[in-house]
FILODREN-680516 format. One record per residue (C-alpha): chain; residue number from 1; x, y, z. Coordinates in steps of 0.05 Angstrom, whole numbers, m for minus. Layout:
+-------+------+--------+--------+--------+
! chain ! resi !      X !      Y !      Z !
+-------+------+--------+--------+--------+
!     A !  NUM !      X !      Y !      Z !
...
+-------+------+--------+--------+--------+
END
This chain:
+-------+------+--------+--------+--------+
! chain ! resi !      X !      Y !      Z !
+-------+------+--------+--------+--------+
!     A !    1 !   2205 !   2773 !   1808 !
!     A !    2 !   2260 !   2809 !   1846 !
!     A !    3 !   2305 !   2775 !   1896 !
!     A !    4 !   2273 !   2814 !   1953 !
!     A !    5 !   2203 !   2790 !   1933 !
!     A !    6 !   2229 !   2719 !   1926 !
!     A !    7 !   2258 !   2721 !   1997 !
!     A !    8 !   2192 !   2747 !   2024 !
!     A !    9 !   2154 !   2691 !   1988 !
!     A !   10 !   2201 !   2638 !   2016 !
!     A !   11 !   2193 !   2665 !   2086 !
!     A !   12 !   2117 !   2666 !   2080 !
!     A !   13 !   2117 !   2594 !   2056 !
!     A !   14 !   2162 !   2573 !   2113 !
!     A !   15 !   2118 !   2609 !   2165 !
!     A !   16 !   2054 !   2580 !   2138 !
!     A !   17 !   2084 !   2510 !   2136 !
!     A !   18 !   2107 !   2517 !   2208 !
!     A !   19 !   2038 !   2541 !   2230 !
!     A !   20 !   2003 !   2485 !   2194 !
!     A !   21 !   2050 !   2434 !   2225 !
!     A !   22 !   2040 !   2464 !   2295 !
!     A !   23 !   1965 !   2461 !   2289 !
!     A !   24 !   1966 !   2389 !   2265 !
!     A !   25 !   2012 !   2367 !   2321 !
!     A !   26 !   1964 !   2395 !   2373 !
!     A !   27 !   1904 !   2362 !   2339 !
!     A !   28 !   1937 !   2294 !   2333 !
!     A !   29 !   1972 !   2287 !   2400 !
!     A !   30 !   1926 !   2304 !   2457 !
!     A !   31 !   1975 !   2270 !   2504 !
!     A !   32 !   2009 !   2339 !   2505 !
!     A !   33 !   1948 !   2371 !   2536 !
!     A !   34 !   1912 !   2363 !   2602 !
!     A !   35 !   1840 !   2356 !   2624 !
!     A !   36 !   1831 !   2432 !   2628 !
!     A !   37 !   1852 !   2446 !   2557 !
!     A !   38 !   1806 !   2477 !   2505 !
!     A !   39 !   1828 !   2425 !   2454 !
!     A !   40 !   1776 !   2378 !   2427 !
!     A !   41 !   1773 !   2318 !   2474 !
!     A !   42 !   1711 !   2276 !   2484 !
!     A !   43 !   1674 !   2298 !   2547 !
!     A !   44 !   1677 !   2226 !   2573 !
!     A !   45 !   1753 !   2231 !   2574 !
!     A !   46 !   1755 !   2303 !   2597 !
!     A !   47 !   1712 !   2288 !   2658 !
!     A !   48 !   1742 !   2221 !   2680 !
!     A !   49 !   1758 !   2222 !   2755 !
!     A !   50 !   1832 !   2231 !   2765 !
!     A !   51 !   1847 !   2169 !   2806 !
!     A !   52 !   1921 !   2186 !   2807 !
!     A !   53 !   1963 !   2248 !   2801 !
!     A !   54 !   2007 !   2213 !   2751 !
!     A !   55 !   1972 !   2197 !   2685 !
!     A !   56 !   1980 !   2201 !   2610 !
!     A !   57 !   1929 !   2215 !   2556 !
!     A !   58 !   1942 !   2182 !   2489 !
!     A !   59 !   1904 !   2182 !   2423 !
!     A !   60 !   1910 !   2139 !   2362 !
!     A !   61 !   1878 !   2094 !   2311 !
!     A !   62 !   1845 !   2029 !   2332 !
!     A !   63 !   1834 !   1967 !   2290 !
!     A !   64 !   1782 !   1977 !   2236 !
!     A !   65 !   1767 !   2033 !   2186 !
!     A !   66 !   1757 !   2101 !   2218 !
!     A !   67 !   1763 !   2075 !   2289 !
!     A !   68 !   1796 !   2119 !   2341 !
!     A !   69 !   1819 !   2106 !   2412 !
!     A !   70 !   1834 !   2155 !   2467 !
!     A !   71 !   1862 !   2127 !   2531 !
!     A !   72 !   1881 !   2151 !   2600 !
!     A !   73 !   1935 !   2111 !   2633 !
!     A !   74 !   1937 !   2121 !   2708 !
!     A !   75 !   2000 !   2102 !   2745 !
!     A !   76 !   2008 !   2083 !   2818 !
!     A !   77 !   1936 !   2060 !   2826 !
!     A !   78 !   1891 !   2000 !   2815 !
!     A !   79 !   1827 !   2038 !   2835 !
!     A !   80 !   1781 !   2012 !   2781 !
!     A !   81 !   1718 !   2019 !   2824 !
!     A !   82 !   1717 !   2095 !   2818 !
!     A !   83 !   1720 !   2088 !   2742 !
!     A !   84 !   1664 !   2036 !   2743 !
!     A !   85 !   1620 !   2084 !   2784 !
!     A !   86 !   1635 !   2140 !   2734 !
!     A !   87 !   1612 !   2096 !   2676 !
!     A !   88 !   1549 !   2076 !   2714 !
!     A !   89 !   1534 !   2149 !   2725 !
!     A !   90 !   1538 !   2159 !   2649 !
!     A !   91 !   1489 !   2101 !   2640 !
!     A !   92 !   1542 !   2056 !   2607 !
!     A !   93 !   1528 !   1981 !   2615 !
!     A !   94 !   1579 !   1926 !   2625 !
!     A !   95 !   1582 !   1887 !   2560 !
!     A !   96 !   1639 !   1839 !   2573 !
!     A !   97 !   1685 !   1820 !   2631 !
!     A !   98 !   1737 !   1767 !   2614 !
!     A !   99 !   1776 !   1774 !   2679 !
!     A !  100 !   1830 !   1817 !   2646 !
!     A !  101 !   1789 !   1874 !   2620 !
!     A !  102 !   1718 !   1901 !   2621 !
!     A !  103 !   1682 !   1929 !   2561 !
!     A !  104 !   1628 !   1980 !   2575 !
!     A !  105 !   1577 !   2004 !   2523 !
!     A !  106 !   1545 !   2073 !   2518 !
!     A !  107 !   1469 !   2079 !   2519 !
!     A !  108 !   1468 !   2097 !   2445 !
!     A !  109 !   1516 !   2039 !   2430 !
!     A !  110 !   1564 !   2086 !   2393 !
!     A !  111 !   1621 !   2086 !   2444 !
!     A !  112 !   1657 !   2033 !   2483 !
!     A !  113 !   1701 !   2039 !   2544 !
!     A !  114 !   1753 !   1987 !   2561 !
!     A !  115 !   1775 !   1985 !   2633 !
!     A !  116 !   1834 !   1943 !   2656 !
!     A !  117 !   1884 !   1939 !   2713 !
!     A !  118 !   1957 !   1919 !   2708 !
!     A !  119 !   1973 !   1896 !   2778 !
!     A !  120 !   2047 !   1883 !   2763 !
!     A !  121 !   2057 !   1955 !   2741 !
!     A !  122 !   2006 !   1983 !   2790 !
!     A !  123 !   1968 !   2018 !   2734 !
!     A !  124 !   1896 !   2027 !   2712 !
!     A !  125 !   1874 !   2038 !   2640 !
!     A !  126 !   1812 !   2074 !   2614 !
!     A !  127 !   1805 !   2072 !   2539 !
!     A !  128 !   1749 !   2103 !   2497 !
!     A !  129 !   1736 !   2070 !   2430 !
!     A !  130 !   1698 !   2112 !   2379 !
+-------+------+--------+--------+--------+
END
């Protein structure tokens, strides 16, 4: 193989590695995207009422095999009632309320939402467990 062909091969490997990395970053970190993105985000998360203009979307693994969590962390608000009404509209039922957090269950019992308010930081959390 000539030196010219070797350089082309190395460049192609570099470009394909970069593209693969870029695609994986977008798939693994939805906090980089907003509600209007075409990326794959559960419709429950995508349609959550924006109770604050300042929020973050985070995605990661939860405890247990194959469990995933996607959360929206709203800053400068403790308006949990709007989120409760949204869940009621989706036919979720309140499963647990320990005074610190509420756990809501989907009608098919495959998804859980955890709602909580941090009054010290003036923040409200909406987390979807899959």
